[in-house]
N, C-alpha and C positions, 0 to 999 in steps of 0.2 A: 347702292350697299355693292357694287360690281366694283368700283374706283373709289370705294371710301370717301366721297366727298361730304363735307358738312355744307350745311343747307340754314341760310339764315332765316330767323323766324318771319321775317317777312317774305321772303320768299317762300316756306309752306302754306303762310297764307294767302299766299299768287296762286302755287298751285290747286289749294283746296276749290279759290276762288269761281279758278277757272274751269273746273272739272264741272264744279255745282253748275256754274253755268252753261257748258254744254248738256247736262242731262237735263238743265230745267228748259235748253233751247229746244232738245231734241223730242220730251215728251211735251211741249208745248203749256207748259207750267202744272200739267195736270199728275197729281201725288196715282191717281188707278191705271194709269196709261206705268206707270214706273214696278207698282206691285203688280200688275198682272201681266206682265212683261214675263214674255215665251220666247223660249232658245230654240230655233229647228238647227238642222247641220249649218245650213250657211254661214249663222252666226257663229258659230263655231269656229268655223273656215276664221274669219273676219279677227274673231279673239288670237287664237294661233295668230294671223299674221301680223296684226297691233305685236303681240309679244314679241315675234322676228323681228319686226322695223327695229323696237327698242332695242335691241340687239344688234341689228344693223347699225343702229346711231352710236353704239358704244364703238364698234369695230372702225369704225371710220374716222370717231375720234384717234384712236390709235394706229390707224394705219396713217392718216393726212399724215403722221409723221415725221412717213418716209417714202410715199406718191404724191402725186396731182391728183388734184380731185378729181379730172381729167381720166387720171390712170383707174383712179376709184370706181366711179361711174364706168367705163368702160368693161371693166372686172365683174361687177354688178351685172349691169345689164347682160354680157354673156353667160356668166354662171345661172341668173334669173328665167333667160330664155332657156336653156335647155332643162332647167327642173322643170318649169311648164312644160314645155314641150313632151317629157316624161311623162308625167304624170294626165297629162292628154293623151299622151297615144294609151297608157296603161288604162284611162276610163273611158275610153272609148272614146272618146274628142275630137280626139286631132282632126280637124277641117283648115285644109288653105282656104283663105278667100279669094272667091271668083265671081266673076258675074253682079258684083254689087253698083248699087244706086256712084253716083257723083258723094254725094251728101255721105254716104257712106264709108267713100274711098278717104275720103276729108278728115272724117272721126275718126278715123283706122292710124292715121299720118298724122291726126294732132293729138293723139294717146302717147303713141310712140316718140313723137319727137319733142313736144312741147311739154306734155304730162310726165313723161318718163324720163327722158335724156334732160331735158333745160330742167324741171323740177327738180329732179336728182342731185346736177350739178350747184345749184343754189344751193340746196338743202347739204350738202360738203362742205360747200365753204363757210356754212353758217355755221355751220360744227363749229370747224377749227376757228373761229373768229371768237364765238361765245360757248361755245364745250358742248356737250351732248344733253346735260340737267336743265340748262335752261335755254337751248333749242326745244327738247323734249313739248315745252308746255303752249308752242304753236302749233303743235298736232289739234289743239285744243280749237284753233281758229279753221277748220275745216267745213263743218258745218254749217258755220257762218256763212260764210264762204259761199257756201254754195245755196245756202238761203237767198246774199244780197243778188248771186246770178239768178237764181229762180225767180226774183221778182222784176232784175232787169231785162231777161232775157224770157221769159215763158208767161211774163201777167203773172203770177204765184200773187195771191194775199198777204199782206201784212196784216202781224199779229206784235199784243203788247206782248206775249209770253217770249217773242222771238227779240224784243226789245234790251228786254229784261235779262235773259239769258245771253244775248250778245255785250251787254254792256258790263256784265259779270264776269266774260271771257274776256274784253278788254283789260278789263283792270284786274283781270289776276295774271295776263301775261305782261303788262305794264309792272304788278309790284315786283315778279320773278325777274324780269331783267333788269329795273331800275332801282334795286335793294338798296344800292351804298348810297347814291342820293338821295332816296328816301332817305333811311337812316341818319343819313347827314343832317340835314332837315329838321325829323326829328330832336335828334342829339339837341343842335341848335334851340328849338322851340325850347325843350323841357330846362336847357341851362338859363333861358332866356327866363324864364318862368319864374325858377332856383329865385334867381339874382331876384326878379321882381319882390318876390316875395320875403329876403332877405331883409333888401333896402325900406319895405314897408312895414316887418316888424322890429327892424332899427327906432 
């Protein structure tokens, strides 16, 4: 809407498939879970943050024309740190980390450097290559990656609903990003069928 981009029908299909897959995966295929879904203040904050992230993705696409991905990450990190610190001070939750275990310090620095700096750097570079509309659909991979990590590192159980949801997400991402190739193959197939039908009728 903001960039006035026109999406191909296959892209819309891919977006729908990936969203359905993510919802199916999170709800474990249970319709009652979706119907009886309750929202608390944390859920609302999460939704607001996703809207903010969508605007960030669009802004990065525009800013990347003038500054490098490193500069964009540096400014985003600085402004994000200041706003987070301001919120924590206003709500009385500002606490400096101290007396942490080695595992806690390792988790702390992992979130800062890998989850934030490295993740945002690759995200910004990806937006520059494929654009914000196609990049946004990759956000639906997050619950799938979380489940895979849970199975690999936390010995969590694997459910059929997770396989179905994961397949829909991956198919949606593929449709959205590879729509040109798929549209070309589909057009060739339809032309071939039309020619074959014409020959048979003749």
